[in-house]
C-alpha positions in Angstrom: 80.5 39.6 75.9 77.5 38.0 77.6 76.2 38.2 81.1 73.4 36.3 82.8 71.4 38.9 84.8 68.9 36.6 86.6 66.6 35.9 83.7 67.9 38.7 81.6 71.0 38.4 79.3 73.2 41.3 78.4 75.3 41.1 75.3 77.8 44.0 75.3 75.2 46.3 76.8 72.1 45.1 74.9 69.8 43.4 77.4 67.8 40.5 76.0 65.1 41.0 78.6 61.4 40.3 78.0 60.7 43.7 76.5 63.6 43.5 74.0 62.7 39.9 73.2 59.2 41.0 72.3 60.6 43.9 70.2 62.8 41.4 68.3 59.9 39.0 67.8 57.9 41.9 66.3 60.7 42.8 63.9 61.1 39.1 62.9 57.4 39.0 61.8 57.8 41.9 59.3 57.7 41.1 55.6 61.4 41.9 55.4 62.5 39.2 57.8 59.9 36.7 56.5 61.6 37.1 53.1 65.0 36.6 54.8 63.8 33.4 56.3 62.6 32.2 52.9 66.1 32.8 51.5 67.7 31.0 54.4 65.4 28.0 54.1 66.2 27.8 50.4 69.9 27.7 51.2 69.3 25.0 53.9 67.5 22.8 51.3 66.2 20.6 54.2 65.0 17.1 53.5 62.6 14.8 55.5 64.5 13.3 58.4 67.2 15.9 58.7 68.5 16.7 62.1 68.9 20.4 62.6 70.4 22.7 65.3 69.3 26.3 65.3 72.0 28.3 67.2 70.3 31.5 68.6 66.8 30.2 68.0 65.3 33.6 69.1 61.5 33.7 68.9 61.5 30.3 67.2 60.0 31.4 63.8 62.7 29.8 61.7 62.7 26.6 63.9 58.9 26.2 63.4 59.2 26.6 59.6 62.1 24.1 59.5 60.1 21.6 61.6 57.5 21.3 58.8 60.2 20.7 56.3 62.1 17.9 58.1 58.8 16.1 59.0 58.0 13.8 61.9 61.1 11.7 61.3 63.4 14.7 61.6 64.7 16.6 64.6 64.8 20.4 65.3 66.8 21.6 68.3 67.3 25.2 69.3 69.6 26.9 71.8 69.7 30.5 73.0 71.4 32.6 75.7 68.1 34.3 76.6 65.4 32.7 78.8 63.0 35.4 77.5 63.6 34.4 73.9 63.3 30.7 74.8 59.9 31.5 76.5 58.7 33.0 73.2 60.1 30.1 71.2 58.3 27.7 73.5 55.0 28.9 72.2 56.0 27.5 68.7 57.3 24.0 69.6 54.4 22.0 68.3 54.2 22.1 64.5 51.7 20.0 62.6 53.5 17.3 60.6 56.8 18.1 62.3 58.8 16.9 65.4 58.4 18.7 68.6 61.1 21.4 68.8 63.6 20.9 71.6 64.8 24.1 73.3 67.8 24.6 75.7 69.5 27.5 77.4 73.0 27.4 76.0 75.7 29.2 74.1 77.5 28.3 70.9 80.7 28.1 72.9 79.4 25.0 74.6 76.7 23.2 72.6 74.9 20.7 74.9 74.8 17.8 72.3 77.1 14.9 71.5 79.5 14.8 68.6 77.9 14.2 65.2 74.4 14.9 66.4 73.2 17.0 63.4 73.1 17.1 59.6 72.7 20.9 59.6 73.5 23.8 61.9 72.0 27.1 61.1 72.6 30.5 62.8 71.2 33.8 61.9 72.3 37.1 63.4 74.4 35.4 66.1 78.0 35.1 65.2 78.5 38.9 65.0 77.9 38.8 68.8 80.5 36.0 69.4 84.0 37.0 70.6 85.7 33.8 69.5 84.2 32.9 66.1 86.9 30.3 65.3 86.2 28.5 68.7 82.4 28.6 68.0 82.9 27.1 64.6 85.0 24.4 66.1 82.1 23.5 68.4 79.7 23.6 65.5 82.0 21.3 63.6 82.0 18.9 66.5 78.3 18.4 66.6 78.0 18.1 62.8 78.2 14.7 61.1 80.9 14.3 58.5 80.0 16.3 55.4 77.3 18.1 57.4 76.4 21.7 56.6 76.5 25.0 58.4 74.4 28.0 57.2 75.3 31.4 58.7 73.7 34.8 58.1 75.2 37.9 59.6 75.1 41.6 58.9 77.9 44.0 57.9 76.7 47.1 59.7 79.0 49.2 57.5 76.5 48.6 54.7 73.8 50.7 56.3 72.4 53.6 54.2 69.8 55.5 56.3 68.5 58.8 55.3 68.4 61.6 58.0 68.2 65.3 58.1 71.3 65.3 60.3 74.1 63.1 58.8 76.5 63.8 61.6 74.1 62.7 64.2 73.2 59.6 62.1 76.9 58.6 61.9 77.3 59.0 65.7 74.2 56.9 66.4 75.2 54.1 64.1 78.8 54.1 65.5 77.3 53.9 69.0 75.0 51.0 68.1 78.0 49.0 66.9 79.1 48.8 70.5 76.6 46.0 71.1 78.4 43.7 68.7 81.7 41.8 69.0 82.3 42.3 65.2 79.9 44.6 63.4 81.7 43.8 60.1 82.0 40.0 60.5 81.0 39.0 56.9 84.2 40.5 55.5 86.3 37.9 57.3 83.8 35.0 57.8 84.8 33.0 54.7 88.4 33.0 55.8 87.5 31.8 59.3 85.3 29.1 57.9 88.1 27.8 55.8 90.6 27.8 58.6 88.1 26.0 60.8 87.8 23.0 58.5 84.8 24.0 56.4 84.5 24.1 52.6 82.5 27.1 51.5 79.8 26.1 48.9 77.6 29.2 48.6 77.7 32.9 49.4 74.9 35.4 48.9 73.9 38.9 49.8 70.5 39.3 51.4 69.5 42.9 51.2 66.8 44.8 53.2 65.3 47.9 51.5 62.7 50.2 53.0 61.8 53.2 50.9 59.0 54.7 53.0 58.4 54.8 56.8 56.1 52.0 57.7 55.7 50.5 61.2 55.6 47.0 59.6 59.1 47.1 58.3 62.4 45.8 59.7 64.0 49.3 60.0 61.0 50.8 61.8 61.3 48.2 64.5 65.0 48.7 64.6 64.6 52.4 65.5 63.2 51.5 68.9 66.0 49.0 69.6 68.7 51.4 68.5 67.3 54.5 70.3 67.0 52.5 73.6 70.6 51.2 73.4 72.7 54.1 72.1 72.5 56.7 75.0 75.8 56.7 76.8 77.7 55.2 73.8 80.0 57.2 71.5 78.9 60.4 73.1 75.2 59.9 72.2 72.8 61.4 74.8 69.2 60.5 75.4 68.1 63.7 73.7 70.3 62.8 70.7 68.7 59.4 70.5 65.1 60.8 70.8 65.7 63.5 68.2 67.3 60.9 65.9 64.2 58.6 66.2 61.7 61.4 65.8 63.5 62.7 62.7 63.3 59.3 61.0 59.6 58.8 61.8 58.8 62.2 60.4 60.2 61.5 56.9 57.2 59.5 55.7 57.5 58.8 51.9 61.0 60.4 51.9 62.3 57.7 54.3 65.1 55.5 53.0 66.9 52.5 54.6 69.1 49.9 53.1 71.2 47.1 54.8 73.1 44.1 53.6 73.2 40.7 55.3 75.4 37.9 54.0 74.6 34.2 53.8 77.4 31.6 53.9 76.8 27.9 53.4 79.7 25.5 54.1 80.3 21.8 54.5 82.4 20.1 57.2 85.4 18.3 56.0 
């Protein structure tokens, strides 16, 4: 569930305020997520002149990369529920050789564009926050041209393998963190929902993240801050629990281990 908090947005308790938005931008500039975007762009297979909507544009990194691929005759639009995220994305709207990126404050439940406006809709790490996935896909289908494509990337948070000196505490923290999601296991059912929503699935792929030593410039190191700030008060986790959990992970050094699976779905509109 989402709330507008006067410039801040709360999604089931996770506030996308300026501080969290900057944290997310930092995580998205790590080599792990740079590689993830490369995989997504390969699946997109954009061509010059394509019209693309990025649902949940975030800090605008993917949008900027896509802009260069569609060229000056293409179109890149981005929507997001967070003004803080849009402010960061706004620093990346001018891409040499690409169209100016168009940004709007909006949700996937009500996309502010006419029917058949886009050749491609892409959304990474967004649909797991959406209460009504089928309704959101109906709105995506509305703005896609016939035979247009949707590319979705979401995480199954049940796939996390994270070493800790206290497995019971780790389990409680990960359970607590799932509270910020509408469906922490969405990829397990997403193919079925796509089919029932009038899409033909054309490609599925696992996109793993693996960190085998503690390094501040990794996805999981940045995730520690986000998790430890969110989980107190959820699933019985206290602030002391969250602090001890984070300190433990950072102390592991070369013994650190983190693995997570994200899943990529490409489908065409019937």
